[in-house]
MIRORO-491048 format. One record per atom (N, C-alpha, C): residue number from 1; residue in three letters; x, y, z; atom name. Coordinates in Angstrom, 2 decimals. Each point is the difference from the previous one (the first is absolute). Layout:
+-----+------+---------+---------+---------+------+
: seq : type :    east :   north :      up : atom :
+-----+------+---------+---------+---------+------+
: NUM :  ALA :       X :       Y :       Z :   CA :
...
+-----+------+---------+---------+---------+------+
This chain:
+-----+------+---------+---------+---------+------+
: seq : type :    east :   north :      up : atom :
+-----+------+---------+---------+---------+------+
:   1 :  MET :   10.97 :    0.61 :   -2.13 :    N :
:   1 :  MET :   -1.71 :   -0.39 :    0.26 :   CA :
:   1 :  MET :   -0.23 :   -1.60 :   -0.85 :    C :
:   2 :  ARG :    0.68 :    0.54 :   -1.38 :    N :
:   2 :  ARG :   -0.08 :   -0.90 :   -1.13 :   CA :
:   2 :  ARG :    0.49 :   -1.57 :    0.43 :    C :
:   3 :  SER :    1.21 :    0.37 :    0.65 :    N :
:   3 :  SER :    0.70 :   -0.96 :   -0.09 :   CA :
:   3 :  SER :    0.29 :   -1.39 :    1.14 :    C :
:   4 :  GLY :   -1.12 :    0.43 :    1.24 :    N :
:   4 :  GLY :    0.14 :   -0.82 :    0.69 :   CA :
:   4 :  GLY :   -1.12 :   -0.96 :    0.08 :    C :
:   5 :  GLY :    0.31 :   -0.81 :    0.80 :    N :
:   5 :  GLY :   -1.21 :   -0.92 :    0.27 :   CA :
:   5 :  GLY :    0.18 :   -1.39 :   -0.93 :    C :
:   6 :  ARG :    0.98 :   -0.20 :   -0.45 :    N :
:   6 :  ARG :    0.03 :   -0.73 :   -1.26 :   CA :
:   6 :  ARG :   -0.11 :   -1.44 :    0.89 :    C :
:   7 :  ALA :    0.68 :   -0.20 :    0.86 :    N :
:   7 :  ALA :    0.01 :   -1.54 :    0.62 :   CA :
:   7 :  ALA :   -1.44 :   -0.44 :    0.25 :    C :
:   8 :  VAL :   -0.81 :    0.89 :    0.34 :    N :
:   8 :  VAL :   -1.80 :   -0.02 :    0.45 :   CA :
:   8 :  VAL :   -0.46 :   -0.12 :   -0.96 :    C :
:   9 :  ALA :    0.55 :    1.00 :   -1.37 :    N :
:   9 :  ALA :   -0.97 :   -0.04 :   -1.35 :   CA :
:   9 :  ALA :    0.41 :   -1.80 :   -0.46 :    C :
:  10 :  ALA :    1.14 :    0.14 :    0.02 :    N :
:  10 :  ALA :    0.42 :   -1.44 :   -0.60 :   CA :
:  10 :  ALA :   -0.91 :   -1.11 :    0.53 :    C :
:  11 :  LEU :   -0.02 :   -0.16 :    1.38 :    N :
:  11 :  LEU :   -0.66 :   -1.30 :    0.70 :   CA :
:  11 :  LEU :   -1.76 :    0.17 :   -1.08 :    C :
:  12 :  GLY :   -0.45 :    1.77 :    0.83 :    N :
:  12 :  GLY :   -1.45 :   -0.01 :   -0.72 :   CA :
:  12 :  GLY :   -0.18 :   -0.57 :   -1.06 :    C :
:  13 :  ALA :    0.74 :    0.43 :   -0.97 :    N :
:  13 :  ALA :   -0.08 :   -0.52 :   -1.73 :   CA :
:  13 :  ALA :    0.09 :   -1.28 :   -0.20 :    C :
:  14 :  ALA :    0.91 :   -0.84 :    0.83 :    N :
:  14 :  ALA :    0.52 :   -1.45 :   -0.10 :   CA :
:  14 :  ALA :   -1.69 :   -0.58 :    0.96 :    C :
:  15 :  LEU :   -0.25 :    0.34 :    1.03 :    N :
:  15 :  LEU :   -1.46 :   -0.56 :    0.62 :   CA :
:  15 :  LEU :   -1.15 :    0.42 :   -1.16 :    C :
:  16 :  LEU :    0.00 :    0.89 :   -0.95 :    N :
:  16 :  LEU :   -1.12 :    0.22 :   -0.85 :   CA :
:  16 :  LEU :    0.12 :   -0.80 :   -0.71 :    C :
:  17 :  THR :    1.27 :   -0.50 :   -0.98 :    N :
:  17 :  THR :    0.39 :   -0.56 :   -0.97 :   CA :
:  17 :  THR :   -0.50 :   -1.57 :    0.40 :    C :
:  18 :  LEU :    0.30 :   -0.36 :    1.36 :    N :
:  18 :  LEU :   -0.15 :   -1.55 :    0.47 :   CA :
:  18 :  LEU :   -2.10 :    0.08 :    0.07 :    C :
:  19 :  GLY :   -0.82 :    1.08 :   -0.07 :    N :
:  19 :  GLY :   -0.99 :   -0.14 :    0.78 :   CA :
:  19 :  GLY :   -0.20 :    0.00 :    1.14 :    C :
:  20 :  LEU :    1.42 :    0.14 :    1.27 :    N :
:  20 :  LEU :   -0.50 :   -0.13 :    1.34 :   CA :
:  20 :  LEU :   -0.90 :    0.72 :    0.71 :    C :
:  21 :  TRP :    0.36 :    1.27 :   -0.82 :    N :
:  21 :  TRP :   -0.76 :    1.30 :    0.85 :   CA :
:  21 :  TRP :   -2.04 :   -0.18 :    0.06 :    C :
:  22 :  SER :    0.08 :   -0.56 :   -0.88 :    N :
:  22 :  SER :   -1.77 :   -0.15 :   -0.47 :   CA :
:  22 :  SER :   -0.44 :   -1.01 :    0.31 :    C :
:  23 :  GLY :    0.75 :   -1.58 :   -0.40 :    N :
:  23 :  GLY :   -0.49 :   -1.20 :   -0.17 :   CA :
:  23 :  GLY :   -0.96 :   -0.31 :   -1.24 :    C :
:  24 :  SER :    0.21 :    0.84 :   -0.91 :    N :
:  24 :  SER :   -1.35 :    0.43 :   -1.07 :   CA :
:  24 :  SER :    0.81 :    0.02 :   -1.40 :    C :
:  25 :  VAL :   -0.43 :   -0.78 :   -0.91 :    N :
:  25 :  VAL :    0.40 :    0.22 :   -1.49 :   CA :
:  25 :  VAL :   -0.88 :    0.95 :   -0.53 :    C :
:  26 :  ALA :   -1.14 :    0.21 :    0.34 :    N :
:  26 :  ALA :   -0.24 :    1.36 :   -0.95 :   CA :
:  26 :  ALA :   -0.11 :    1.16 :    0.78 :    C :
:  27 :  ALA :   -0.09 :    0.19 :    1.33 :    N :
:  27 :  ALA :    0.95 :    0.87 :    0.78 :   CA :
:  27 :  ALA :    1.33 :    0.72 :   -0.83 :    C :
:  28 :  ALA :    0.95 :   -0.96 :   -0.19 :    N :
:  28 :  ALA :    1.23 :    0.18 :    0.03 :   CA :
:  28 :  ALA :    0.14 :    0.91 :   -1.17 :    C :
:  29 :  SER :   -0.86 :   -0.46 :   -1.22 :    N :
:  29 :  SER :   -0.56 :    0.54 :   -1.50 :   CA :
:  29 :  SER :   -0.96 :    1.40 :    0.13 :    C :
:  30 :  SER :   -0.31 :   -0.03 :    1.27 :    N :
:  30 :  SER :   -0.82 :    1.55 :   -0.28 :   CA :
:  30 :  SER :    0.90 :    0.86 :   -0.51 :    C :
:  31 :  PRO :   -1.00 :    1.35 :   -0.35 :    N :
:  31 :  PRO :    0.54 :    1.07 :   -0.49 :   CA :
:  31 :  PRO :    1.16 :    1.33 :    1.39 :    C :
:  32 :  TYR :   -0.90 :   -0.66 :    1.09 :    N :
:  32 :  TYR :    0.52 :    0.60 :    1.45 :   CA :
:  32 :  TYR :    1.52 :   -0.58 :    0.22 :    C :
:  33 :  SER :   -0.61 :   -1.79 :   -0.27 :    N :
:  33 :  SER :    1.34 :   -0.44 :    0.10 :   CA :
:  33 :  SER :    1.05 :    0.19 :   -0.36 :    C :
:  34 :  ARG :   -0.39 :    0.13 :   -1.47 :    N :
:  34 :  ARG :    1.41 :    0.76 :   -1.10 :   CA :
:  34 :  ARG :    0.84 :    1.07 :    0.46 :    C :
:  35 :  ALA :   -1.07 :    0.99 :    0.35 :    N :
:  35 :  ALA :    0.32 :    1.16 :    0.30 :   CA :
:  35 :  ALA :    1.33 :    0.29 :    0.90 :    C :
:  36 :  ARG :   -0.91 :   -1.25 :    1.28 :    N :
:  36 :  ARG :    0.70 :    0.21 :    1.21 :   CA :
:  36 :  ARG :    1.43 :   -0.69 :   -0.17 :    C :
:  37 :  THR :    0.16 :   -1.61 :   -1.20 :    N :
:  37 :  THR :    1.16 :    0.01 :    0.24 :   CA :
:  37 :  THR :    1.16 :    0.93 :   -1.02 :    C :
:  38 :  GLN :   -0.88 :    0.62 :   -1.04 :    N :
:  38 :  GLN :    1.25 :    1.07 :   -0.20 :   CA :
:  38 :  GLN :    0.43 :    0.81 :    0.72 :    C :
:  39 :  TRP :   -0.94 :    0.89 :    1.10 :    N :
:  39 :  TRP :    0.43 :    1.07 :    1.25 :   CA :
:  39 :  TRP :    0.87 :   -0.88 :    0.28 :    C :
:  40 :  ILE :   -0.10 :   -1.71 :    0.83 :    N :
:  40 :  ILE :    1.21 :   -0.30 :    0.52 :   CA :
:  40 :  ILE :    1.22 :   -0.13 :   -0.77 :    C :
:  41 :  GLN :    0.30 :   -0.42 :   -1.03 :    N :
:  41 :  GLN :    0.97 :    0.19 :   -0.83 :   CA :
:  41 :  GLN :    0.70 :    0.88 :   -0.48 :    C :
:  42 :  GLY :   -1.26 :    1.08 :    0.03 :    N :
:  42 :  GLY :    1.06 :    1.28 :   -0.36 :   CA :
:  42 :  GLY :    0.69 :    0.39 :    1.06 :    C :
:  43 :  ALA :   -0.65 :   -0.35 :    1.06 :    N :
:  43 :  ALA :    1.18 :    0.24 :    1.64 :   CA :
:  43 :  ALA :    1.36 :   -0.54 :   -0.18 :    C :
:  44 :  ALA :    0.35 :   -1.46 :   -0.55 :    N :
:  44 :  ALA :    1.40 :   -0.41 :   -0.50 :   CA :
:  44 :  ALA :    0.88 :    0.92 :   -1.12 :    C :
:  45 :  ALA :   -1.41 :    0.50 :   -0.99 :    N :
:  45 :  ALA :    1.06 :    0.73 :   -1.24 :   CA :
:  45 :  ALA :    0.86 :    0.74 :    0.38 :    C :
:  46 :  ILE :    1.09 :    0.21 :   -0.53 :    N :
:  46 :  ILE :    0.81 :    1.13 :   -0.76 :   CA :
:  46 :  ILE :   -1.00 :    1.50 :    0.36 :    C :
:  47 :  SER :    0.05 :    0.85 :    0.53 :    N :
:  47 :  SER :   -1.00 :    1.74 :   -0.18 :   CA :
:  47 :  SER :    0.10 :   -0.16 :   -0.96 :    C :
:  48 :  ALA :    0.78 :    0.19 :   -1.32 :    N :
:  48 :  ALA :   -0.44 :    0.23 :   -1.19 :   CA :
:  48 :  ALA :   -0.90 :   -1.05 :   -0.81 :    C :
:  49 :  ARG :   -0.37 :   -1.08 :    0.63 :    N :
:  49 :  ARG :   -0.57 :   -1.00 :   -0.84 :   CA :
:  49 :  ARG :   -1.66 :    0.02 :    1.35 :    C :
:  50 :  GLN :    0.16 :    0.40 :    0.55 :    N :
:  50 :  GLN :   -1.47 :    0.20 :    0.79 :   CA :
:  50 :  GLN :   -1.25 :    0.45 :   -0.12 :    C :
:  51 :  GLY :    0.39 :    1.39 :   -0.68 :    N :
:  51 :  GLY :   -1.33 :    0.28 :   -0.92 :   CA :
:  51 :  GLY :   -0.73 :   -0.72 :   -0.91 :    C :
:  52 :  ALA :    0.50 :   -1.09 :   -1.12 :    N :
:  52 :  ALA :   -0.29 :   -0.99 :   -0.35 :   CA :
:  52 :  ALA :   -1.05 :   -1.14 :    0.55 :    C :
:  53 :  TYR :    0.72 :   -0.32 :    1.08 :    N :
:  53 :  TYR :   -0.97 :   -0.74 :    1.09 :   CA :
:  53 :  TYR :   -1.20 :    1.03 :    0.43 :    C :
:  54 :  TRP :    0.24 :    1.30 :    0.66 :    N :
:  54 :  TRP :   -1.32 :    0.75 :    0.11 :   CA :
:  54 :  TRP :   -0.88 :    0.04 :   -0.71 :    C :
:  55 :  THR :    0.67 :    0.37 :   -1.75 :    N :
:  55 :  THR :   -0.92 :    0.00 :   -0.65 :   CA :
:  55 :  THR :   -1.09 :   -1.27 :   -0.70 :    C :
:  56 :  ARG :    0.60 :   -0.98 :    0.41 :    N :
:  56 :  ARG :   -0.67 :   -1.13 :   -0.27 :   CA :
:  56 :  ARG :   -0.93 :   -0.39 :    1.02 :    C :
:  57 :  ALA :    0.33 :    0.47 :    1.55 :    N :
:  57 :  ALA :   -0.99 :   -0.11 :    0.43 :   CA :
:  57 :  ALA :   -0.98 :    0.82 :    0.29 :    C :
:  58 :  GLU :    0.28 :    1.39 :   -0.61 :    N :
:  58 :  GLU :   -1.47 :    0.77 :    0.12 :   CA :
:  58 :  GLU :   -0.60 :   -0.46 :   -1.50 :    C :
:  59 :  ASN :    0.37 :   -0.82 :   -0.94 :    N :
:  59 :  ASN :   -0.73 :   -0.64 :   -1.21 :   CA :
:  59 :  ASN :   -0.67 :   -0.65 :    0.42 :    C :
:  60 :  ASP :   -0.01 :   -1.26 :    0.90 :    N :
:  60 :  ASP :   -0.60 :   -1.14 :    0.51 :   CA :
:  60 :  ASP :   -0.88 :    0.83 :    0.83 :    C :
:  61 :  LEU :    0.37 :    0.87 :    0.62 :    N :
:  61 :  LEU :   -1.23 :    0.73 :    0.64 :   CA :
:  61 :  LEU :   -0.99 :    0.62 :   -0.78 :    C :
:  62 :  ARG :    0.08 :    1.32 :   -0.62 :    N :
:  62 :  ARG :   -0.73 :    0.54 :   -0.83 :   CA :
:  62 :  ARG :   -0.78 :   -0.78 :   -0.59 :    C :
:  63 :  GLN :    0.61 :   -1.24 :   -1.04 :    N :
:  63 :  GLN :   -0.69 :   -0.44 :   -0.41 :   CA :
:  63 :  GLN :   -1.32 :   -1.08 :    0.11 :    C :
:  64 :  HIS :    0.16 :   -0.12 :    1.49 :    N :
:  64 :  HIS :   -1.12 :   -0.84 :    0.21 :   CA :
:  64 :  HIS :   -0.59 :    0.49 :    1.63 :    C :
:  65 :  LEU :   -0.32 :    1.80 :   -0.39 :    N :
:  65 :  LEU :   -0.40 :    0.34 :    1.04 :   CA :
:  65 :  LEU :   -1.48 :   -0.96 :    0.64 :    C :
:  66 :  PRO :    0.19 :    0.25 :    1.48 :    N :
:  66 :  PRO :   -1.80 :   -0.32 :    0.38 :   CA :
:  66 :  PRO :   -0.76 :    0.67 :   -0.60 :    C :
:  67 :  PRO :   -1.24 :    0.07 :    0.26 :    N :
:  67 :  PRO :   -0.94 :    0.71 :   -0.71 :   CA :
:  67 :  PRO :   -0.53 :    1.22 :    0.71 :    C :
:  68 :  ARG :    0.16 :   -0.30 :    1.04 :    N :
:  68 :  ARG :   -0.66 :    1.05 :    1.31 :   CA :
:  68 :  ARG :    0.45 :   -0.68 :    1.02 :    C :
:  69 :  GLY :   -0.28 :    1.21 :    1.15 :    N :
:  69 :  GLY :    0.00 :   -0.28 :    1.41 :   CA :
:  69 :  GLY :    1.44 :    0.21 :    0.44 :    C :
:  70 :  ALA :    0.63 :   -0.32 :    1.29 :    N :
:  70 :  ALA :    1.00 :    0.03 :    0.80 :   CA :
:  70 :  ALA :    0.62 :   -0.80 :   -0.78 :    C :
:  71 :  GLN :    0.15 :   -0.77 :   -0.72 :    N :
:  71 :  GLN :    1.47 :   -1.08 :   -0.39 :   CA :
:  71 :  GLN :    0.13 :    0.90 :   -1.12 :    C :
:  72 :  ARG :   -0.67 :    0.73 :   -1.05 :    N :
:  72 :  ARG :   -0.02 :    0.75 :   -0.73 :   CA :
:  72 :  ARG :    1.02 :    1.39 :    0.17 :    C :
:  73 :  ARG :   -0.33 :    0.24 :    1.14 :    N :
:  73 :  ARG :    0.85 :    1.51 :    0.35 :   CA :
:  73 :  ARG :    1.29 :   -0.30 :    0.93 :    C :
:  74 :  SER :    0.13 :   -1.02 :    0.11 :    N :
:  74 :  SER :    1.03 :   -0.82 :    0.63 :   CA :
:  74 :  SER :    1.43 :   -0.43 :   -1.43 :    C :
:  75 :  TYR :   -1.01 :   -0.14 :   -0.86 :    N :
:  75 :  TYR :    0.82 :   -0.26 :   -1.08 :   CA :
:  75 :  TYR :    0.30 :    1.28 :   -0.77 :    C :
:  76 :  GLN :   -0.46 :    0.81 :   -0.22 :    N :
:  76 :  GLN :    0.06 :    1.64 :   -0.20 :   CA :
:  76 :  GLN :    1.41 :    0.51 :    0.72 :    C :
:  77 :  ARG :   -0.11 :   -0.28 :    1.62 :    N :
:  77 :  ARG :    0.95 :    0.56 :    0.54 :   CA :
:  77 :  ARG :    1.70 :   -0.45 :   -0.38 :    C :
:  78 :  ALA :   -0.49 :   -1.58 :   -0.48 :    N :
:  78 :  ALA :    1.32 :   -0.62 :    0.34 :   CA :
:  78 :  ALA :    0.43 :    0.50 :   -1.63 :    C :
:  79 :  ILE :   -0.74 :    0.31 :   -1.44 :    N :
:  79 :  ILE :    0.24 :    0.05 :   -0.79 :   CA :
:  79 :  ILE :    0.64 :    1.68 :   -0.26 :    C :
:  80 :  ARG :   -0.61 :    0.97 :    0.85 :    N :
:  80 :  ARG :    0.81 :    1.20 :    0.22 :   CA :
:  80 :  ARG :    1.51 :    0.01 :    0.51 :    C :
:  81 :  ALA :   -0.06 :   -1.00 :    1.14 :    N :
:  81 :  ALA :    1.24 :    0.02 :    1.16 :   CA :
:  81 :  ALA :    1.16 :   -0.74 :   -1.66 :    C :
:  82 :  LEU :   -0.69 :   -1.20 :   -0.74 :    N :
:  82 :  LEU :    1.46 :   -0.46 :   -0.59 :   CA :
:  82 :  LEU :   -0.15 :    1.07 :   -1.17 :    C :
:  83 :  ALA :   -0.72 :    1.17 :   -0.60 :    N :
:  83 :  ALA :    0.78 :    0.85 :   -0.90 :   CA :
:  83 :  ALA :    0.64 :    0.96 :   -0.04 :    C :
:  84 :  THR :   -0.47 :    0.39 :    1.74 :    N :
:  84 :  THR :    0.68 :    0.91 :    0.58 :   CA :
:  84 :  THR :    2.00 :   -0.44 :   -0.08 :    C :
:  85 :  LEU :    0.16 :   -1.30 :    0.71 :    N :
:  85 :  LEU :    0.90 :   -0.47 :   -0.25 :   CA :
:  85 :  LEU :    0.79 :    0.05 :   -1.14 :    C :
:  86 :  VAL :   -0.56 :   -0.52 :   -1.03 :    N :
:  86 :  VAL :    0.12 :   -0.33 :   -1.25 :   CA :
:  86 :  VAL :    0.63 :    1.50 :   -0.60 :    C :
:  87 :  ALA :   -0.77 :    1.28 :    0.42 :    N :
:  87 :  ALA :    0.36 :    1.18 :   -0.44 :   CA :
:  87 :  ALA :    1.19 :    1.00 :    0.58 :    C :
:  88 :  LEU :    0.02 :   -0.67 :    1.30 :    N :
:  88 :  LEU :    1.34 :    0.28 :    0.68 :   CA :
:  88 :  LEU :    1.53 :    0.02 :   -0.30 :    C :
:  89 :  PRO :    0.54 :    1.09 :   -0.12 :    N :
:  89 :  PRO :    1.51 :   -0.51 :   -0.24 :   CA :
:  89 :  PRO :    0.92 :   -0.90 :    0.55 :    C :
:  90 :  GLU :    0.76 :   -0.65 :   -0.63 :    N :
:  90 :  GLU :    0.56 :   -0.89 :    0.68 :   CA :
:  90 :  GLU :    1.23 :    0.62 :    0.90 :    C :
:  91 :  THR :    0.76 :    1.34 :   -0.14 :    N :
:  91 :  THR :    1.12 :    0.66 :    0.63 :   CA :
:  91 :  THR :   -0.03 :    1.33 :   -0.05 :    C :
:  92 :  GLY :   -0.06 :    0.86 :    0.95 :    N :
:  92 :  GLY :   -0.49 :    1.16 :    0.06 :   CA :
:  92 :  GLY :   -1.38 :    0.44 :   -0.01 :    C :
:  93 :  ASP :   -0.11 :   -0.48 :    0.95 :    N :
:  93 :  ASP :   -1.39 :    0.24 :    0.63 :   CA :
:  93 :  ASP :   -0.51 :    0.70 :    1.35 :    C :
:  94 :  THR :   -0.84 :    1.50 :   -0.23 :    N :
:  94 :  THR :    0.12 :    0.65 :    1.01 :   CA :
:  94 :  THR :   -0.76 :   -0.56 :    0.87 :    C :
:  95 :  ALA :   -0.08 :    0.41 :    1.35 :    N :
:  95 :  ALA :   -0.63 :   -0.65 :    1.49 :   CA :
:  95 :  ALA :   -1.39 :   -0.51 :   -0.31 :    C :
:  96 :  HIS :   -1.07 :    0.91 :   -0.47 :    N :
:  96 :  HIS :   -1.00 :    0.29 :   -0.38 :   CA :
:  96 :  HIS :   -0.03 :   -1.72 :   -1.10 :    C :
:  97 :  GLN :    0.61 :    0.24 :   -0.93 :    N :
:  97 :  GLN :   -0.21 :   -1.41 :   -0.60 :   CA :
:  97 :  GLN :    0.39 :   -1.27 :    0.71 :    C :
:  98 :  ARG :    1.24 :   -0.13 :    1.16 :    N :
:  98 :  ARG :    0.17 :   -1.22 :    0.50 :   CA :
:  98 :  ARG :   -1.23 :    0.32 :    1.32 :    C :
:  99 :  LEU :   -0.67 :    0.81 :    0.27 :    N :
:  99 :  LEU :   -0.98 :   -0.54 :    0.91 :   CA :
:  99 :  LEU :   -1.39 :   -0.61 :   -1.12 :    C :
: 100 :  GLU :   -0.27 :    0.68 :   -0.89 :    N :
: 100 :  GLU :   -1.09 :   -0.80 :   -0.79 :   CA :
: 100 :  GLU :    0.44 :   -1.79 :   -0.30 :    C :
: 101 :  ALA :    1.40 :    0.05 :   -0.37 :    N :
: 101 :  ALA :    0.35 :   -1.39 :   -0.10 :   CA :
: 101 :  ALA :    0.10 :   -0.77 :    1.08 :    C :
: 102 :  MET :    0.34 :    0.47 :    1.40 :    N :
: 102 :  MET :   -0.56 :   -0.74 :    0.99 :   CA :
: 102 :  MET :   -1.44 :   -0.27 :    0.53 :    C :
: 103 :  ASN :   -1.07 :    0.98 :   -0.70 :    N :
: 103 :  ASN :   -1.18 :   -0.06 :    0.60 :   CA :
: 103 :  ASN :   -0.58 :   -1.08 :   -1.16 :    C :
: 104 :  ALA :    0.40 :   -0.03 :   -1.21 :    N :
: 104 :  ALA :   -0.76 :   -1.03 :   -1.05 :   CA :
: 104 :  ALA :    0.98 :   -1.14 :    0.47 :    C :
: 105 :  VAL :    1.02 :   -0.39 :    0.35 :    N :
: 105 :  VAL :    0.73 :   -1.32 :    0.61 :   CA :
: 105 :  VAL :   -1.01 :   -0.68 :    1.15 :    C :
: 106 :  LEU :   -0.22 :    1.20 :    0.99 :    N :
: 106 :  LEU :   -0.68 :   -0.45 :    1.11 :   CA :
: 106 :  LEU :   -1.73 :   -0.37 :   -0.74 :    C :
: 107 :  THR :   -0.57 :    0.52 :   -0.69 :    N :
: 107 :  THR :   -0.84 :   -0.56 :   -0.71 :   CA :
: 107 :  THR :   -0.17 :   -0.96 :   -0.46 :    C :
: 108 :  LEU :    0.89 :   -0.22 :   -0.81 :    N :
: 108 :  LEU :    0.55 :   -1.07 :   -0.73 :   CA :
: 108 :  LEU :    0.06 :   -1.12 :    1.02 :    C :
: 109 :  ASP :    0.41 :    0.14 :    0.92 :    N :
: 109 :  ASP :    0.39 :   -1.62 :    0.63 :   CA :
: 109 :  ASP :   -1.15 :   -0.32 :    0.87 :    C :
: 110 :  LEU :   -0.61 :    1.15 :    0.25 :    N :
: 110 :  LEU :   -1.65 :   -0.14 :    0.85 :   CA :
: 110 :  LEU :   -0.66 :   -0.89 :   -1.12 :    C :
: 111 :  PHE :   -0.07 :    0.51 :   -1.03 :    N :
: 111 :  PHE :   -0.59 :   -0.75 :   -1.15 :   CA :
: 111 :  PHE :   -0.45 :   -1.47 :   -0.30 :    C :
: 112 :  PHE :    1.97 :    0.05 :   -0.33 :    N :
: 112 :  PHE :    0.07 :   -1.31 :    0.13 :   CA :
: 112 :  PHE :    0.53 :   -1.31 :    0.82 :    C :
: 113 :  ARG :   -0.23 :    0.72 :    1.02 :    N :
: 113 :  ARG :    0.43 :   -0.54 :    1.49 :   CA :
: 113 :  ARG :    1.23 :   -0.36 :   -0.54 :    C :
: 114 :  THR :    1.44 :    0.61 :    0.15 :    N :
: 114 :  THR :    0.75 :   -0.32 :   -0.08 :   CA :
: 114 :  THR :    0.90 :    1.12 :    0.82 :    C :
: 115 :  PRO :   -0.22 :    0.07 :    1.28 :    N :
: 115 :  PRO :    1.28 :    0.74 :    0.53 :   CA :
: 115 :  PRO :    1.59 :    0.24 :    0.16 :    C :
: 116 :  HIS :    0.26 :    1.03 :    0.05 :    N :
: 116 :  HIS :    1.35 :    0.62 :   -0.19 :   CA :
: 116 :  HIS :    0.37 :   -0.94 :   -1.51 :    C :
: 117 :  ALA :   -0.76 :   -0.26 :   -0.59 :    N :
: 117 :  ALA :    0.85 :   -0.61 :   -1.36 :   CA :
: 117 :  ALA :    0.87 :    1.23 :   -0.66 :    C :
: 118 :  TYR :   -0.04 :    1.11 :   -0.11 :    N :
: 118 :  TYR :    1.21 :    0.86 :   -0.17 :   CA :
: 118 :  TYR :    0.51 :    0.74 :    1.07 :    C :
: 119 :  SER :   -0.06 :   -0.20 :    1.01 :    N :
: 119 :  SER :    0.63 :    0.38 :    1.12 :   CA :
: 119 :  SER :    1.73 :    0.31 :   -0.11 :    C :
+-----+------+---------+---------+---------+------+
């Protein structure tokens, strides 16, 4: 799961870097955009380094958590999903852990609008 989607992730990271996905410099520097960039770059990273990208994404979201409402709950779900991925072992995972990882990736792909970034 961790090694797939490298070409899509590289393209997404390039579009983010160029600012083509939003057309806005302000949006490109938002905490959400920085976290999204980390998520996409993590897809292209070797599995041993993915946790660092996920941790940075989690920190960006955690530090800029919306004060209330649906957006806050959405951020909280994404933060939990990132924390789950970081905590899972890279090898020797159980069927339950693989299911946790799949659910976390689906949650994050929806949150960051990156379908199949890690497939």
